[in-house]
C-alpha positions in Angstrom: 58.9 150.4 5.7 59.9 153.4 7.5 63.3 155.1 7.1 64.1 157.8 9.9 67.8 158.6 8.8 67.9 160.5 5.7 68.9 164.0 4.5 66.4 164.9 1.9 65.6 168.7 3.1 66.9 171.0 0.2 70.2 173.4 1.0 70.5 173.0 4.7 73.3 170.2 5.4 75.4 167.8 3.2 72.3 166.2 1.9 70.2 167.3 -1.0 71.3 170.6 -2.4 68.3 171.8 -3.9 64.8 170.6 -4.2 65.7 168.8 -7.6 68.1 166.5 -5.5 65.4 166.0 -2.8 63.1 164.9 -5.5 65.7 162.3 -6.6 66.4 161.1 -3.1 62.5 160.6 -2.5 62.4 158.6 -5.8 65.6 156.4 -4.7 64.1 155.8 -1.2 60.6 154.6 -3.0 62.3 152.5 -5.1 64.1 150.5 -2.3 60.7 149.9 -0.7 60.2 152.8 1.7 56.6 154.3 2.0 57.2 156.2 5.4 59.9 159.0 5.9 61.3 161.0 8.8 63.7 163.2 7.2 66.5 164.3 9.7 69.1 167.1 8.8 72.0 167.5 11.0 71.6 169.5 14.2 74.5 170.3 16.7 73.3 170.5 20.3 75.7 173.3 21.0 73.5 175.4 18.5 71.1 176.0 21.5 74.0 178.0 23.3 75.0 180.1 20.3 73.0 182.7 18.2 73.3 180.4 15.3 70.3 178.3 16.4 67.4 180.4 15.2 68.7 181.4 11.7 69.5 177.7 11.2 66.0 176.6 12.5 64.2 179.1 10.2 66.3 177.7 7.1 65.4 174.3 8.1 61.7 175.3 8.3 61.5 176.9 4.9 63.4 173.5 3.5 60.8 171.5 5.1 57.9 173.5 3.6 59.4 172.9 0.3 60.2 169.2 0.8 56.6 168.5 2.2 54.9 170.3 -0.6 57.3 168.3 -3.2 55.9 164.9 -1.4 52.4 166.1 -1.3 52.2 167.1 -4.8 54.5 164.2 -6.4 54.4 161.2 -3.9 51.0 161.6 -2.1 51.3 157.8 -0.7 54.5 158.2 0.8 54.4 159.4 4.7 56.6 162.3 5.5 57.6 163.5 8.9 60.8 165.3 10.4 63.2 165.2 13.1 67.1 166.0 13.6 70.1 164.0 13.6 71.6 165.5 16.7 75.2 165.6 17.4 75.9 165.3 21.0 78.7 168.2 21.3 77.5 169.0 24.5 77.5 166.9 27.8 73.9 167.7 28.6 71.8 168.7 25.5 68.4 169.9 25.6 65.9 168.1 23.5 62.6 169.8 24.9 61.8 171.1 21.5 60.0 168.4 20.0 61.1 169.3 16.3 64.6 167.7 17.7 62.9 164.4 18.1 61.7 161.9 15.6 58.3 163.1 14.3 57.7 164.7 17.9 57.9 161.1 19.6 60.4 160.9 22.5 62.7 159.1 20.4 65.8 161.4 19.2 68.4 160.1 16.6 71.7 161.0 18.1 75.3 161.1 16.9 78.9 161.4 18.6 81.0 164.3 17.1 83.7 163.6 14.7 82.8 160.0 14.3 84.5 159.3 17.4 83.0 157.8 20.5 83.9 160.5 23.4 84.7 159.7 27.0 81.4 159.4 29.1 79.1 158.3 26.1 77.2 156.3 28.5 76.6 158.9 30.8 75.2 161.3 28.2 72.7 158.7 26.8 71.6 157.9 30.3 70.9 161.6 31.1 68.8 161.9 27.9 66.8 159.0 29.0 66.3 160.3 32.4 64.9 163.4 31.1 62.4 161.5 29.2 63.9 161.1 26.0 64.9 157.8 24.1 67.9 158.3 22.4 68.8 156.2 19.0 72.4 156.0 18.4 73.1 156.4 14.7 75.6 154.1 12.9 77.5 152.6 15.8 79.3 150.6 13.5 81.0 153.6 11.8 82.7 155.2 14.8 86.5 155.3 14.4 87.4 154.1 17.9 84.5 151.8 18.3 85.8 148.9 20.5 86.4 145.6 18.2 84.3 144.0 20.9 81.4 146.4 20.9 81.5 146.2 24.8 80.4 149.9 24.8 77.1 148.9 22.8 76.1 147.0 25.8 76.6 149.8 28.3 74.6 152.1 25.9 71.7 149.8 26.0 71.8 149.4 29.6 71.5 153.1 29.6 68.2 153.0 27.7 69.5 153.5 24.0 68.8 151.8 20.9 71.0 151.2 17.9 70.4 152.3 14.2 72.7 151.0 11.4 73.4 151.9 8.0 72.2 149.9 5.3 75.3 150.6 3.4 77.4 149.3 6.1 76.4 145.5 5.2 77.7 146.2 1.7 80.9 147.7 2.5 80.1 151.3 1.5 81.8 152.7 4.6 84.7 150.2 4.5 85.9 146.9 5.6 85.8 147.8 9.3 82.1 149.3 9.4 81.2 146.1 7.5 82.7 143.9 10.1 80.9 145.7 12.9 77.7 145.9 11.4 77.2 142.1 10.8 78.6 141.5 14.7 75.9 143.9 16.0 73.2 142.2 13.8 74.5 138.8 14.8 74.6 139.7 18.4 71.0 141.0 18.6 72.1 145.0 19.0 71.0 146.5 15.7 67.4 147.7 16.2 66.7 149.9 13.5 68.2 149.7 9.6 68.2 153.1 7.9 69.6 154.5 4.7 71.3 157.4 5.8 70.7 158.5 2.2 72.1 162.0 1.2 70.3 162.1 -2.1 72.9 161.2 -4.3 74.4 158.0 -5.4 72.8 155.0 -4.7 70.4 153.8 -1.8 71.5 150.7 -0.1 68.2 149.4 2.0 67.2 147.0 -0.5 70.3 145.5 -1.2 71.0 145.3 2.3 67.8 143.6 3.3 68.5 141.2 0.3 72.0 140.4 1.8 70.7 139.9 5.2 68.0 137.7 4.1 70.5 135.7 1.9 72.9 135.0 4.9 70.0 133.8 7.1 68.9 136.6 8.9 65.3 136.3 7.6 63.6 136.9 11.1 65.9 139.5 12.3 65.3 141.2 9.2 61.6 141.2 9.5 61.9 142.4 13.2 64.1 145.2 12.1 61.6 146.2 9.5 58.8 146.3 12.0 60.7 148.4 14.3 60.8 151.4 12.0 57.2 151.7 12.0 56.8 151.4 15.8 58.9 154.6 15.9 55.9 156.8 14.6 53.6 155.0 17.3 56.4 156.2 20.2 56.7 152.6 21.0 59.8 150.6 21.9 61.3 148.3 19.2 60.9 144.6 19.4 64.1 142.4 20.6 66.0 141.2 17.6 67.3 137.8 18.0 70.9 137.1 18.3 71.7 135.0 15.3 71.9 131.0 16.0 74.0 130.2 13.0 73.2 126.5 13.1 73.3 125.8 9.3 76.6 127.8 9.0 80.1 126.6 10.0 81.7 127.7 13.2 83.9 130.3 11.4 81.0 131.7 9.6 79.3 132.2 12.9 82.1 134.1 14.1 82.6 136.2 11.1 79.3 136.5 9.3 80.7 139.0 6.7 83.0 136.2 5.3 
């Protein structure tokens, strides 16, 4: 299984503080069944307009060299690539640099600033798609002002974006609201990818989330989502995740799958 949202590079963001924590992070991902990793430190789109961009990229480059050497020496069976989690703090971000995209593909992992969906968010995603990049919205279930009906997600999908949900959300790691929303996304077929968003500390939730999804009857959806991660490396669009039929559950369970 591929995980393309995590913070393993040492000393560049709020993820691994040093190479020792990077090692622990990789060990945790491997223990949860991850065999391929695209690591994604934070990057603010506005850095491109400031003098801070080059120094930050130099730090990331050094951290990447250390992480790659660690994987080659101690985890040679693990595939490792790089990208960024790009914060869209500009209305017209430039993602021409292949380092800003996932493993140099057309896919770009993006998030909105301050964990809030800004006005005209759909327009920004549509512009990215028209520029030739494929946006994957990180953890839509976690945005504080996300609509309870998740109508905005349909707009994002119409604009050509895909959705990546966090494993921990299925277990309540980000609170009851994110848990409620992520199960709704899965039930409606709007969860394209499952990733850890692991910061190299604490417990990795991928295996536990998959077990919980399968125990609630989402076996086919889980298998599709696992396949979709691998398709990122090939530059291929994800397979459609079927909405949940819920035939074996009560009506209330179908409406509230987290109950």
